[in-house]
C-alpha positions in Angstrom: 53.5 201.5 10.6 53.5 199.5 7.6 49.3 199.5 6.9 50.1 196.7 3.8 51.8 193.9 6.8 48.0 193.8 8.1 44.9 193.0 6.8 41.9 194.7 8.7 41.6 197.6 11.3 39.2 197.2 14.1 37.8 199.9 15.5 36.0 200.9 19.3 33.0 202.9 18.7 32.4 205.1 21.7 35.4 207.6 21.6 36.7 206.5 18.7 34.7 206.8 16.0 31.8 208.5 17.7 32.1 211.3 19.8 30.0 210.4 23.1 31.5 209.5 25.8 30.7 213.0 27.9 27.0 211.8 27.2 27.6 208.0 28.4 29.4 209.4 32.0 26.8 212.0 32.4 24.1 209.3 32.5 25.6 206.9 34.3 26.9 209.9 37.0 23.2 210.7 36.8 22.5 207.0 38.3 25.5 206.5 40.8 23.7 209.5 42.0 20.7 207.9 42.3 22.2 205.0 44.0 24.2 207.0 47.0 27.6 205.4 44.8 30.6 208.4 44.0 32.2 207.6 40.9 34.1 210.1 39.2 34.3 211.3 36.1 37.7 210.0 34.9 37.0 206.4 36.4 34.0 206.3 34.1 36.4 207.5 31.2 38.7 204.9 32.4 36.2 201.8 32.4 34.7 202.6 29.7 34.1 199.5 27.5 34.4 197.6 30.7 31.1 199.0 32.7 29.4 195.5 33.2 28.0 193.5 36.0 31.2 192.2 37.8 32.6 195.7 37.8 29.6 197.4 38.9 29.5 195.0 41.6 32.8 196.0 42.8 32.1 199.8 42.3 29.2 199.2 44.6 31.1 197.5 47.8 33.9 200.0 47.3 30.4 202.1 48.4 29.9 199.7 51.2 26.5 198.4 48.9 26.8 195.2 49.0 24.5 192.7 47.4 23.8 188.8 48.0 25.3 187.3 45.8 22.1 185.8 44.2 20.4 188.9 44.0 23.8 191.0 42.7 24.0 189.9 39.0 20.2 190.5 38.5 20.2 194.1 39.9 23.6 195.2 38.5 21.9 194.2 34.4 18.7 196.2 35.9 21.0 199.3 35.9 23.1 198.2 32.7 19.6 198.4 31.0 18.4 201.5 32.6 21.6 203.2 31.8 21.2 202.3 28.0 17.3 203.7 28.0 18.4 206.9 29.4 21.4 207.4 27.1 19.2 206.6 24.3 16.1 208.6 25.6 17.1 211.8 27.3 21.7 211.7 26.0 21.6 210.1 22.7 20.6 212.9 20.6 23.9 215.2 21.1 26.6 212.8 19.8 28.5 212.8 17.0 31.2 210.9 15.0 34.5 212.4 14.5 35.6 214.3 11.9 38.1 212.0 9.4 35.9 209.0 10.4 34.4 209.3 7.1 38.2 209.6 5.2 39.1 206.8 7.3 36.7 204.3 6.0 37.8 205.1 2.5 41.0 205.1 2.8 41.1 201.6 4.1 38.5 200.3 1.7 41.0 202.2 -0.9 43.9 200.5 0.5 42.0 197.0 0.4 41.7 196.6 4.8 38.5 195.3 5.7 37.3 197.2 8.6 35.1 196.1 11.9 33.1 197.7 14.8 33.8 196.3 17.9 31.7 198.0 21.1 30.6 197.5 24.4 27.5 198.6 23.4 24.5 197.0 22.9 22.9 196.6 19.1 20.2 199.2 19.4 22.6 202.0 20.6 24.5 201.4 17.4 22.2 201.9 15.3 20.7 204.2 16.5 23.7 206.2 17.0 25.6 205.8 13.4 24.3 206.7 10.5 23.4 203.9 7.7 26.5 204.9 5.4 28.5 204.7 8.5 27.5 201.3 9.4 28.1 200.3 5.8 31.7 201.1 6.0 32.2 198.3 8.3 32.4 195.1 7.0 31.8 193.6 10.3 30.0 194.6 13.2 30.3 193.4 17.3 28.5 194.6 19.8 28.0 193.4 23.5 25.4 190.8 22.7 28.0 189.2 20.3 30.7 188.1 23.3 30.3 186.4 26.7 33.1 188.4 28.1 33.6 192.1 27.9 36.9 194.7 27.4 39.6 194.0 28.9 39.3 190.2 28.4 40.0 189.5 24.1 36.7 188.1 23.2 35.7 191.4 21.6 38.5 191.6 19.5 38.6 188.0 18.7 34.9 188.4 18.0 35.8 191.0 15.6 38.6 189.6 13.8 36.8 186.1 12.9 34.4 188.1 11.9 36.0 189.4 9.4 38.1 185.6 8.7 41.2 186.9 10.1 43.8 186.1 12.6 43.4 189.1 15.7 47.9 189.3 15.0 46.3 190.4 11.4 44.8 193.5 12.8 45.1 197.0 14.1 43.0 198.0 17.1 42.0 201.5 17.6 41.3 202.3 20.9 40.6 205.0 22.8 40.3 203.8 26.9 42.8 201.2 28.7 40.3 198.4 29.1 39.9 198.2 25.4 43.7 198.8 24.8 43.9 195.4 27.1 41.4 193.7 25.5 43.3 194.1 21.9 46.5 193.2 23.3 45.1 190.2 24.7 43.3 188.9 21.8 47.1 189.4 19.9 46.3 192.9 17.8 48.5 195.3 17.3 46.5 198.4 19.0 46.8 202.5 18.1 44.8 204.8 20.8 43.4 208.1 20.6 43.3 210.9 23.5 39.8 211.9 22.7 39.0 210.5 26.2 42.0 210.5 28.3 45.4 211.8 28.0 48.2 209.5 26.9 49.6 209.0 30.4 46.8 206.6 30.7 47.6 205.1 27.1 50.8 204.3 27.6 50.1 200.1 26.4 49.1 201.0 22.7 51.7 201.0 20.5 51.5 204.6 19.4 49.2 207.5 20.9 47.2 210.0 18.7 45.6 212.9 18.4 42.8 212.3 16.0 41.6 210.2 13.5 43.7 212.1 10.9 47.2 211.5 13.0 46.3 208.5 13.2 45.8 208.0 9.3 49.0 209.2 8.5 50.7 207.4 10.6 49.1 204.6 8.9 50.3 206.5 5.1 47.4 208.7 4.3 48.7 211.1 2.2 45.9 213.3 1.8 44.0 216.9 3.6 41.9 217.4 6.1 
């Protein structure tokens, strides 16, 4: 891919910048078990970024836990709040950035490209889990609070491109989950994927799939060494 043909790269956070999906999954598994809901680890990975109120209502319904429509969204909002607190209080300590992310951001800056972090996580979580120098490496940060609809809807990546002042078609998105890829493509961006949480068979909609960030950088023209 010719990086010079694009203006910016938009990064998902969990599973791309931050090695955190197993901790997220563990917190969700714990909550689902408490609620008497059966959900596989693979399902959580496949639906990363889209575990919002609507998806949770569907999960509960499939487990024969159907709430009155007047109560469902509020109940799921409380569950999302609980998961966010649980993750921050008991799981976030175990996360770290993926090897190569600092070099990747430097490479893009040296190439004259803007970057944005586009995540379904909430802003307090982003600020807690990412070091200040990593956050400073992004020209813009879009979090769950910034959009009305989350992945797989196009809103997050539309917001990311807009925050940088570019059309989505001028942007490359780096993702690791089907919902994120769908969001990027629906926005009109080009999408690459990494197999940090799912195998390539789950990521076939992306233009190309890689094992790690260094491989993505080389694909974009980086000639450095690890």
